[in-house]
VOMIVO-565233 format. One record per residue: residue number from 0; x, y, z negated of N, C-alpha, C in turn. Coordinates in steps of 0.05 Angstrom, whole numbers, plus 32768, in hexadecimal, padded with zeros to 4 digits. Each point is the difference from the previous one (the first is absolute). Layout:
# residues N
{resi = NUM	neast = X	nnorth = Y	nup = Z	caeast = X	canorth = Y	caup = Z	ceast = X	cnorth = Y	cup = Z}
...
//
This chain:
# residues 70
{resi = 0	neast = 8759	nnorth = 8791	nup = 789E	caeast = 8010	canorth = 8002	caup = 7FE6	ceast = 8010	cnorth = 8011	cup = 800B}
{resi = 1	neast = 8011	nnorth = 8012	nup = 7FEE	caeast = 8011	canorth = 8013	caup = 8001	ceast = 8020	cnorth = 7FF9	cup = 7FF3}
{resi = 2	neast = 8012	nnorth = 8005	nup = 800C	caeast = 8018	canorth = 7FF2	caup = 7FF6	ceast = 800F	cnorth = 801C	cup = 7FF1}
{resi = 3	neast = 8004	nnorth = 8005	nup = 7FE7	caeast = 8016	canorth = 8013	caup = 7FF4	ceast = 801D	cnorth = 7FF2	cup = 7FFE}
{resi = 4	neast = 800B	nnorth = 8016	nup = 8007	caeast = 8023	canorth = 7FF2	caup = 7FF9	ceast = 8006	cnorth = 8014	cup = 7FE2}
{resi = 5	neast = 8014	nnorth = 7FEE	nup = 7FEE	caeast = 800E	canorth = 800A	caup = 7FEF	ceast = 8019	cnorth = 8011	cup = 800C}
{resi = 6	neast = 8000	nnorth = 801A	nup = 7FE7	caeast = 801D	canorth = 8012	caup = 8012	ceast = 8003	cnorth = 8014	cup = 7FEA}
{resi = 7	neast = 801B	nnorth = 7FFF	nup = 7FFD	caeast = 8011	canorth = 8013	caup = 7FEA	ceast = 7FFE	cnorth = 8016	cup = 8003}
{resi = 8	neast = 7FF6	nnorth = 8011	nup = 7FF6	caeast = 7FFE	canorth = 8020	caup = 8006	ceast = 8024	cnorth = 8009	cup = 8000}
{resi = 9	neast = 8000	nnorth = 8012	nup = 800E	caeast = 8021	canorth = 8006	caup = 8000	ceast = 7FFF	cnorth = 8020	cup = 7FFC}
{resi = 10	neast = 7FED	nnorth = 800F	nup = 800E	caeast = 7FF7	canorth = 8018	caup = 7FFC	ceast = 7FF1	cnorth = 800F	cup = 8001}
{resi = 11	neast = 7FF0	nnorth = 800F	nup = 7FF5	caeast = 7FE8	canorth = 800B	caup = 8004	ceast = 8002	cnorth = 8023	cup = 7FFF}
{resi = 12	neast = 7FFC	nnorth = 800F	nup = 8018	caeast = 7FF8	canorth = 8019	caup = 8007	ceast = 7FF0	cnorth = 8008	cup = 800E}
{resi = 13	neast = 7FE3	nnorth = 8017	nup = 7FF5	caeast = 7FF0	canorth = 8005	caup = 800E	ceast = 7FEF	cnorth = 7FF1	cup = 8012}
{resi = 14	neast = 7FF8	nnorth = 7FE8	nup = 7FEC	caeast = 7FEF	canorth = 7FEF	caup = 8009	ceast = 8002	cnorth = 7FED	cup = 800D}
{resi = 15	neast = 801A	nnorth = 7FFB	nup = 8002	caeast = 8017	canorth = 7FF0	caup = 8010	ceast = 800F	cnorth = 7FF0	cup = 7FF2}
{resi = 16	neast = 7FFD	nnorth = 7FE2	nup = 8008	caeast = 8016	canorth = 7FE9	caup = 7FEA	ceast = 8015	cnorth = 7FF1	cup = 8010}
{resi = 17	neast = 8017	nnorth = 8003	nup = 7FFE	caeast = 800D	canorth = 7FED	caup = 8012	ceast = 8004	cnorth = 7FE6	cup = 7FEF}
{resi = 18	neast = 7FF6	nnorth = 7FEE	nup = 800D	caeast = 8003	canorth = 7FE1	caup = 7FF9	ceast = 800D	cnorth = 7FF9	cup = 8014}
{resi = 19	neast = 8011	nnorth = 7FE3	nup = 7FE2	caeast = 800E	canorth = 7FE5	caup = 800E	ceast = 7FEB	cnorth = 7FEB	cup = 7FFE}
{resi = 20	neast = 7FFB	nnorth = 7FED	nup = 8016	caeast = 7FEF	canorth = 7FF0	caup = 7FF9	ceast = 8015	cnorth = 7FE9	cup = 8015}
{resi = 21	neast = 8007	nnorth = 7FED	nup = 7FEC	caeast = 8017	canorth = 7FEF	caup = 7FFF	ceast = 8018	cnorth = 8005	cup = 8011}
{resi = 22	neast = 8006	nnorth = 801C	nup = 7FFC	caeast = 8012	canorth = 8005	caup = 8018	ceast = 7FFD	cnorth = 8016	cup = 8019}
{resi = 23	neast = 7FE7	nnorth = 8002	nup = 8007	caeast = 7FF8	canorth = 8014	caup = 8012	ceast = 7FF7	cnorth = 8017	cup = 7FF0}
{resi = 24	neast = 8009	nnorth = 8015	nup = 8005	caeast = 7FF5	canorth = 8016	caup = 7FF6	ceast = 7FF8	cnorth = 8016	cup = 800F}
{resi = 25	neast = 7FE0	nnorth = 8008	nup = 7FF8	caeast = 7FED	canorth = 8010	caup = 800D	ceast = 7FFA	cnorth = 8009	cup = 7FF2}
{resi = 26	neast = 7FF0	nnorth = 8024	nup = 800C	caeast = 7FF4	canorth = 8013	caup = 7FF5	ceast = 7FDA	cnorth = 7FFA	cup = 7FFD}
{resi = 27	neast = 7FFF	nnorth = 7FFF	nup = 7FE5	caeast = 7FD6	canorth = 7FF6	caup = 8005	ceast = 7FF8	cnorth = 8019	cup = 7FF3}
{resi = 28	neast = 7FF0	nnorth = 8005	nup = 7FF7	caeast = 7FF2	canorth = 8018	caup = 7FFF	ceast = 7FF8	cnorth = 7FF3	cup = 7FD6}
{resi = 29	neast = 8002	nnorth = 8010	nup = 7FFB	caeast = 7FFB	canorth = 8002	caup = 7FE0	ceast = 7FEF	cnorth = 8011	cup = 7FF3}
{resi = 30	neast = 7FE8	nnorth = 8009	nup = 8011	caeast = 7FEB	canorth = 800E	caup = 7FF3	ceast = 7FEE	cnorth = 7FF5	cup = 7FF3}
{resi = 31	neast = 7FFD	nnorth = 7FE7	nup = 7FFD	caeast = 7FF2	canorth = 7FF4	caup = 7FF0	ceast = 8008	cnorth = 7FF7	cup = 7FED}
{resi = 32	neast = 800C	nnorth = 8004	nup = 7FF7	caeast = 800F	canorth = 7FF9	caup = 7FDF	ceast = 800F	cnorth = 801B	cup = 7FF3}
{resi = 33	neast = 7FF7	nnorth = 8005	nup = 7FE5	caeast = 8002	canorth = 800D	caup = 7FF1	ceast = 8026	cnorth = 7FF5	cup = 7FFB}
{resi = 34	neast = 800D	nnorth = 8019	nup = 7FEF	caeast = 8017	canorth = 7FF2	caup = 7FF2	ceast = 8012	cnorth = 7FEA	cup = 8013}
{resi = 35	neast = 8005	nnorth = 8002	nup = 8014	caeast = 800D	canorth = 7FEE	caup = 8008	ceast = 8022	cnorth = 8009	cup = 8005}
{resi = 36	neast = 800C	nnorth = 7FEC	nup = 7FF0	caeast = 8020	canorth = 8006	caup = 7FFB	ceast = 8017	cnorth = 7FEB	cup = 8016}
{resi = 37	neast = 801B	nnorth = 8010	nup = 8001	caeast = 800B	canorth = 7FE2	caup = 8006	ceast = 8002	cnorth = 7FF2	cup = 7FF1}
{resi = 38	neast = 8005	nnorth = 7FE0	nup = 800B	caeast = 8006	canorth = 7FEA	caup = 7FE8	ceast = 7FE6	cnorth = 7FEE	cup = 7FFE}
{resi = 39	neast = 7FE8	nnorth = 800F	nup = 8008	caeast = 7FDF	canorth = 7FF4	caup = 7FFE	ceast = 8006	cnorth = 7FEC	cup = 8014}
{resi = 40	neast = 7FE7	nnorth = 7FEF	nup = 8001	caeast = 7FFD	canorth = 7FF4	caup = 8014	ceast = 7FDE	cnorth = 7FFE	cup = 8014}
{resi = 41	neast = 8003	nnorth = 8005	nup = 800E	caeast = 7FE3	canorth = 8002	caup = 8009	ceast = 7FF1	cnorth = 7FE7	cup = 8011}
{resi = 42	neast = 7FE2	nnorth = 8004	nup = 8008	caeast = 7FFD	canorth = 7FF0	caup = 8022	ceast = 7FFD	cnorth = 8011	cup = 800C}
{resi = 43	neast = 8002	nnorth = 7FFB	nup = 8018	caeast = 8006	canorth = 8012	caup = 8015	ceast = 7FE9	cnorth = 7FF6	cup = 8017}
{resi = 44	neast = 7FF0	nnorth = 800C	nup = 8007	caeast = 7FEE	canorth = 7FF7	caup = 8013	ceast = 7FFC	cnorth = 8017	cup = 8012}
{resi = 45	neast = 7FFE	nnorth = 7FF0	nup = 8016	caeast = 7FFE	canorth = 801B	caup = 8022	ceast = 800F	cnorth = 801A	cup = 7FF2}
{resi = 46	neast = 8014	nnorth = 8003	nup = 7FF8	caeast = 8016	canorth = 8010	caup = 8000	ceast = 7FFE	cnorth = 8017	cup = 7FE5}
{resi = 47	neast = 7FE9	nnorth = 7FF4	nup = 7FE8	caeast = 7FFD	canorth = 8006	caup = 7FF2	ceast = 8006	cnorth = 7FF6	cup = 7FE4}
{resi = 48	neast = 8002	nnorth = 800D	nup = 7FE6	caeast = 8005	canorth = 7FF7	caup = 7FEB	ceast = 7FE5	cnorth = 7FFB	cup = 7FED}
{resi = 49	neast = 7FF8	nnorth = 7FE3	nup = 8001	caeast = 7FE3	canorth = 8000	caup = 7FFE	ceast = 8000	cnorth = 8002	cup = 7FDF}
{resi = 50	neast = 8016	nnorth = 7FF0	nup = 7FF0	caeast = 7FFF	canorth = 7FFD	caup = 7FE4	ceast = 801A	cnorth = 7FFA	cup = 7FF2}
{resi = 51	neast = 8008	nnorth = 8004	nup = 7FEB	caeast = 8018	canorth = 7FFC	caup = 7FFA	ceast = 7FFD	cnorth = 7FE3	cup = 7FF7}
{resi = 52	neast = 8019	nnorth = 7FF2	nup = 7FFA	caeast = 7FFF	canorth = 7FE5	caup = 7FF6	ceast = 8019	cnorth = 7FF2	cup = 7FEC}
{resi = 53	neast = 7FFD	nnorth = 7FF1	nup = 7FF6	caeast = 8018	canorth = 7FF9	caup = 7FE8	ceast = 8013	cnorth = 7FED	cup = 800F}
{resi = 54	neast = 8013	nnorth = 8003	nup = 7FF8	caeast = 801A	canorth = 7FF1	caup = 8009	ceast = 7FF8	cnorth = 7FDE	cup = 8005}
{resi = 55	neast = 7FF4	nnorth = 7FF4	nup = 7FF4	caeast = 7FEA	canorth = 7FE3	caup = 8000	ceast = 7FF8	cnorth = 8004	cup = 801B}
{resi = 56	neast = 7FED	nnorth = 8008	nup = 7FFF	caeast = 7FEB	canorth = 8008	caup = 801D	ceast = 800C	cnorth = 8004	cup = 8011}
{resi = 57	neast = 8020	nnorth = 8003	nup = 8005	caeast = 800C	canorth = 8000	caup = 8012	ceast = 800B	cnorth = 7FF0	cup = 8009}
{resi = 58	neast = 7FFF	nnorth = 7FEC	nup = 7FEB	caeast = 8018	canorth = 7FED	caup = 8009	ceast = 7FED	cnorth = 7FEA	cup = 8001}
{resi = 59	neast = 7FE3	nnorth = 7FFB	nup = 7FF8	caeast = 7FEB	canorth = 7FEB	caup = 8008	ceast = 7FF7	cnorth = 800E	cup = 801D}
{resi = 60	neast = 8004	nnorth = 801A	nup = 8006	caeast = 7FF4	canorth = 8003	caup = 801F	ceast = 8016	cnorth = 7FFE	cup = 8012}
{resi = 61	neast = 8024	nnorth = 7FFD	nup = 7FF8	caeast = 800B	canorth = 7FF9	caup = 8017	ceast = 8002	cnorth = 7FE2	cup = 8008}
{resi = 62	neast = 7FF9	nnorth = 7FF5	nup = 7FE5	caeast = 8002	canorth = 7FDF	caup = 8002	ceast = 7FEA	cnorth = 7FF6	cup = 800E}
{resi = 63	neast = 7FE6	nnorth = 8009	nup = 8004	caeast = 7FF0	canorth = 7FF6	caup = 8009	ceast = 8002	cnorth = 8002	cup = 8027}
{resi = 64	neast = 8007	nnorth = 801B	nup = 8008	caeast = 800B	canorth = 8006	caup = 8016	ceast = 8015	cnorth = 7FED	cup = 8004}
{resi = 65	neast = 8015	nnorth = 7FF9	nup = 7FF2	caeast = 800F	canorth = 7FF0	caup = 8014	ceast = 7FF6	cnorth = 7FE8	cup = 7FFF}
{resi = 66	neast = 7FED	nnorth = 7FF2	nup = 7FEA	caeast = 7FF5	canorth = 7FE9	caup = 8005	ceast = 7FEF	cnorth = 7FFE	cup = 8015}
{resi = 67	neast = 7FF0	nnorth = 8015	nup = 8006	caeast = 7FE8	canorth = 8003	caup = 8018	ceast = 8015	cnorth = 8005	cup = 8013}
{resi = 68	neast = 800F	nnorth = 8010	nup = 8007	caeast = 8010	canorth = 8008	caup = 801A	ceast = 8016	cnorth = 7FF2	cup = 800D}
{resi = 69	neast = 8007	nnorth = 7FEB	nup = 7FE6	caeast = 8015	canorth = 7FEB	caup = 8009	ceast = 7FF8	cnorth = 7FF1	cup = 801E}
//
């Protein structure tokens, strides 16, 4: 099973995105997604943004993680 984390895009430049994942800021590859913009939410796996997600998807992901990691 692969685990991805939801993160909010803060900035994008030259195929690299700065994201915020529950307060932790990281640089990740944005090469797999077109037209990524600050404010978008993405699913991050192995240091890469693999899909855009909605705010509802993000909320559900955080809920599941809290339930399973608590």
